[in-house]
C-alpha positions in Angstrom: 10.4 -3.2 -10.8 12.8 -4.1 -8.0 11.5 -6.2 -5.1 10.6 -4.1 -2.0 10.7 -0.9 -4.0 8.3 1.6 -2.4 5.5 2.3 -4.8 5.7 5.9 -6.1 2.3 7.1 -7.2 1.4 10.5 -8.7 -1.3 11.7 -6.4 -3.3 14.9 -7.0 -1.7 18.0 -5.6 -4.1 18.1 -2.6 -3.0 14.6 -1.5 0.1 13.9 0.4 1.7 10.8 -1.1 4.1 10.3 1.8 1.2 9.8 4.2 0.1 6.7 2.3 3.4 4.9 2.3 5.5 6.0 5.2 5.6 3.6 8.2 3.5 5.5 10.7 2.5 4.2 14.1 -1.2 4.0 14.4 -3.3 2.8 17.3 -4.9 -0.6 16.6 -8.5 -0.8 15.6 -9.9 -3.9 17.3 -11.4 -6.6 15.2 -13.3 -9.6 16.5 -10.9 -12.2 15.0 -7.7 -10.2 15.6 -5.5 -10.0 18.7 -5.1 -6.6 20.3 -1.4 -6.0 19.5 0.6 -2.9 18.9 1.0 -2.3 15.2 2.4 0.1 12.5 0.9 0.8 9.2 2.1 -1.5 6.4 4.2 0.0 3.6 3.0 -0.9 0.1 6.0 -1.9 -2.1 6.1 -3.5 -5.5 6.0 -6.1 -6.7 3.5 -7.6 -4.1 1.3 -10.6 -3.7 -2.2 -10.4 -2.2 -5.1 -12.7 -1.4 -8.9 -12.7 -1.1 -10.0 -15.0 1.7 -13.4 -15.9 3.1 -14.6 -14.3 6.4 -13.5 -14.2 9.1 -10.6 -12.7 7.2 -8.2 -12.7 10.2 -8.5 -16.4 10.8 -8.5 -17.3 7.0 -5.4 -15.1 6.4 -3.5 -16.7 9.2 -4.4 -20.2 7.9 -3.3 -19.2 4.4 -0.1 -17.7 5.6 0.7 -20.7 7.8 0.1 -23.1 4.9 2.2 -21.1 2.5 5.7 -19.8 2.7 4.4 -16.5 1.2 3.1 -13.7 3.4 0.7 -11.7 1.3 1.3 -7.9 1.3 -2.4 -7.1 0.5 -5.7 -8.3 1.9 -8.7 -7.7 -0.4 -12.2 -7.5 0.8 -15.7 -6.3 -0.2 -17.9 -3.5 1.2 -21.3 -2.2 0.2 -21.6 1.5 -0.7 -24.1 2.9 1.9 -22.7 1.0 4.8 -20.3 2.6 7.3 -16.6 2.1 6.9 -16.1 -1.4 7.9 -12.9 -1.1 9.9 -12.8 -4.7 10.9 -11.4 -6.2 7.7 -9.1 -3.2 7.4 -8.0 -3.6 11.0 -7.4 -7.3 10.3 -5.0 -6.3 7.5 -3.3 -3.7 9.7 -2.8 -6.2 12.5 -1.4 -8.7 10.0 1.0 -6.1 8.6 -0.6 -6.0 5.2 -2.4 -3.3 3.2 -6.2 -3.5 2.8 -7.8 -3.3 -0.6 -11.5 -2.5 -0.3 -13.8 -3.2 -3.2 -16.5 -0.7 -2.6 -19.6 -1.7 -4.5 -22.7 0.4 -5.1 -25.0 -2.6 -5.2 -28.1 -0.6 -4.1 -27.1 2.9 -5.2 -27.5 4.8 -8.4 -24.3 6.1 -9.9 -26.2 9.2 -11.1 -27.5 9.8 -7.5 -24.0 9.6 -6.2 -22.8 12.0 -8.9 -25.7 14.4 -8.2 -24.7 14.7 -4.5 -27.4 12.7 -2.9 -24.8 10.8 -0.8 -22.5 13.7 0.0 -23.3 13.5 3.8 -22.6 9.8 3.9 -19.4 10.2 1.8 -18.1 13.0 4.1 -18.6 10.8 7.2 -17.1 7.8 5.4 -14.0 9.8 4.2 -13.5 11.2 7.7 -13.5 7.7 9.2 -11.1 6.5 6.6 -8.8 9.4 7.3 -8.9 8.6 11.0 -8.1 4.9 10.2 -4.8 6.5 9.2 -3.1 3.5 7.4 -3.0 3.1 3.6 -6.3 1.9 2.1 -6.4 0.8 -1.5 -9.9 1.7 -2.6 -11.6 0.3 -5.7 -15.0 1.7 -6.4 -17.5 -0.2 -8.6 -15.1 -2.7 -10.0 -15.7 -4.5 -13.3 -17.8 -1.6 -14.4 -17.1 -2.4 -18.0 -19.0 -5.7 -17.9 -22.7 -6.3 -17.5 -23.0 -8.7 -14.6 -23.2 -6.1 -11.7 -25.9 -3.5 -11.2 -23.4 -0.7 -11.6 -21.9 -2.1 -14.8 -22.4 -1.7 -18.5 -26.0 -2.1 -19.8 -27.2 -0.9 -16.4 -25.6 2.4 -15.8 -23.7 4.7 -18.1 -19.9 5.4 -18.3 -20.6 9.1 -17.8 -22.5 8.4 -14.6 -19.6 6.2 -13.4 -17.0 8.8 -14.1 -19.1 11.6 -12.5 -19.7 9.5 -9.4 -16.0 8.5 -9.1 -14.8 12.1 -9.4 -17.3 13.3 -6.8 -16.3 10.6 -4.4 -12.6 11.5 -5.0 -13.2 15.2 -4.4 -15.0 14.6 -1.1 -12.2 12.4 0.1 -9.6 15.0 -0.9 -11.6 17.7 0.9 -11.8 15.5 4.0 -8.0 15.1 4.0 -8.1 11.3 3.5 -4.7 11.3 1.9 -4.1 7.6 3.0 -6.4 6.4 0.1 -4.8 4.8 -2.9 -7.3 5.0 -5.8 -7.6 1.8 -7.8 -9.5 1.7 -11.1 -10.5 -1.9 -11.6 -12.1 -3.0 -14.9 -12.5 -6.7 -15.9 -10.6 -8.2 -18.8 -12.2 -8.5 -22.2 -12.6 -4.9 -23.3 -10.7 -2.9 -25.9 -9.1 0.5 -25.3 -11.9 2.1 -27.2 -14.5 0.7 -24.7 -12.4 1.3 -21.6 -11.7 4.9 -22.4 -15.4 5.6 -21.8 -15.0 4.4 -18.2 -11.7 6.1 -17.4 -12.0 8.8 -14.7 -8.7 10.4 -15.7 -5.1 10.3 -14.3 -5.8 13.0 -11.7 -8.3 10.7 -10.0 -6.5 7.3 -10.2 -3.3 6.0 -8.6 -3.3 2.4 -9.8 -5.0 0.3 -12.5 -6.2 -3.2 -11.7 -7.5 -6.0 -13.8 -9.7 -9.0 -12.9 -9.5 -12.2 -14.9 -9.7 -16.0 -14.2 -8.2 -19.1 -15.7 -11.4 -20.9 -16.5 -10.1 -23.5 -18.9 -7.0 -25.6 -19.0 -6.3 -23.9 -22.4 -6.2 -20.4 -20.8 -2.9 -18.5 -20.7 -1.8 -15.2 -19.2 -1.8 -13.7 -22.7 -5.2 -15.0 -23.7 -6.8 -13.7 -20.5 -5.0 -10.4 -19.8 -3.1 -9.6 -23.0 -5.5 -7.4 -24.9 -6.9 -5.5 -21.8 -3.4 -5.0 -20.4 -2.2 -3.4 -23.6 -5.4 -1.3 -23.6 -5.0 0.1 -20.1 -1.3 0.8 -20.6 -2.3 3.0 -23.6 -5.0 4.7 -21.5 -2.9 5.2 -18.4 0.8 5.2 -19.6 3.3 4.8 -16.8 0.7 4.0 -14.1 1.2 0.8 -12.0 -0.9 -2.1 -13.1 -1.9 -5.1 -10.9 -4.1 -8.1 -11.1 -6.8 -7.4 -8.4 -8.5 -10.8 -8.7 -7.5 -14.0 -10.4 -7.9 -17.7 -9.8 -7.0 -20.9 -11.5 -9.7 -23.5 -12.0 -9.0 -26.9 -10.4 -8.1 -29.9 -12.4 -5.3 -31.2 -14.6 -2.5 -28.7 -15.0 -3.6 -26.4 -12.2 0.0 -26.2 -10.8 1.4 -25.4 -14.2 -1.1 -22.6 -14.8 -0.5 -21.1 -11.3 3.3 -21.1 -11.9 2.8 -19.5 -15.3 0.5 -16.8 -13.8 3.4 -15.4 -11.8 6.1 -16.0 -14.4 4.1 -14.0 -17.0 3.1 -11.3 -14.4 6.8 -10.7 -13.7 7.6 -10.6 -17.5 4.8 -8.1 -17.9 6.2 -6.0 -15.0 3.0 -6.0 -13.0 2.9 -4.2 -9.7 1.1 -7.1 -7.9 -1.0 -10.2 -8.1 -4.0 -10.9 -5.8 -5.2 -14.5 -5.7 -8.9 -15.2 -5.1 -8.6 -18.1 -2.6 -12.3 -18.7 -2.2 -14.8 -21.3 -3.3 -17.3 -19.2 -5.2 -18.9 -20.3 -8.5 -15.8 -22.5 -8.7 -13.4 -23.7 -6.0 -10.3 -21.5 -6.6 -8.6 -22.4 -3.4 -5.0 -23.5 -3.6 -5.1 -25.5 -0.4 -7.2 -28.3 -2.1 -4.3 -29.1 -4.5 -0.9 -29.6 -2.8 0.9 -29.4 -6.1 -0.8 -26.1 -7.0 0.0 -24.7 -3.6 3.6 -25.7 -3.9 3.7 -24.1 -7.4 2.2 -20.9 -5.9 4.9 -20.8 -3.2 7.8 -21.2 -5.6 6.4 -19.0 -8.3 5.3 -16.2 -6.0 8.8 -16.1 -4.3 10.4 -15.9 -7.8 8.0 -13.1 -8.7 8.9 -11.1 -5.6 12.7 -11.3 -6.3 
């Protein structure tokens, strides 16, 4: 993929793809940690880099950008299904000239209840607010559903309920005219194509595929983490853009080398984007704590974007 190439995604017929990617002036949505400045919607192009930072996102994103020579193109954040559309992190992204990626997690909601229509009123209101937001919003619902650690994942809720909930949400957003949504299906690594097919909503309901996986050990490589699952999703969704939605490199010996190899191998695999998890959670994945790793990130990310 050529750097800066606008991302062409096959949206369902009722969606207008151009609305999601054209540079459209949109009034600023004020956010507490964001200056009130005129802004235009960011344009998503591939390949891209992104980041997950700790709240307040505006301040953390500015600090990350100042410390790095790389300006991320995507800001990822988390939202709870059942809450109102949190425009603040999305507005932070808009003000910063980057595209928001919202991980929308049904931590307290049954997938079957969503599929059965119990949340339709909430979803219509949410979709209307997203439409009014106007700028592109990458939306990932119930990420890492193929693994057991979340309440919405395997062993807790069924693949059939996940697919039915996803399709119902999608249909309500389409009916509301929320054509600025980019639908991101986001399993975790570690599953075969045979397993992932059970969780696949279908190409009419997805625009991009994302994978989550972390470098936990100094022995980990891009191939050992992403190889099997990357091959699987490319068989399930041939031709669809694939990105890494969350990854981090554990601190310690060889961190800089592994950070560099992440981007080298992502480019070789022709991935649409890489989002780095720059937060201390379970482990301290932050690049700022290791100057050599941060320098490796700067160089490798620049090379990836060329």
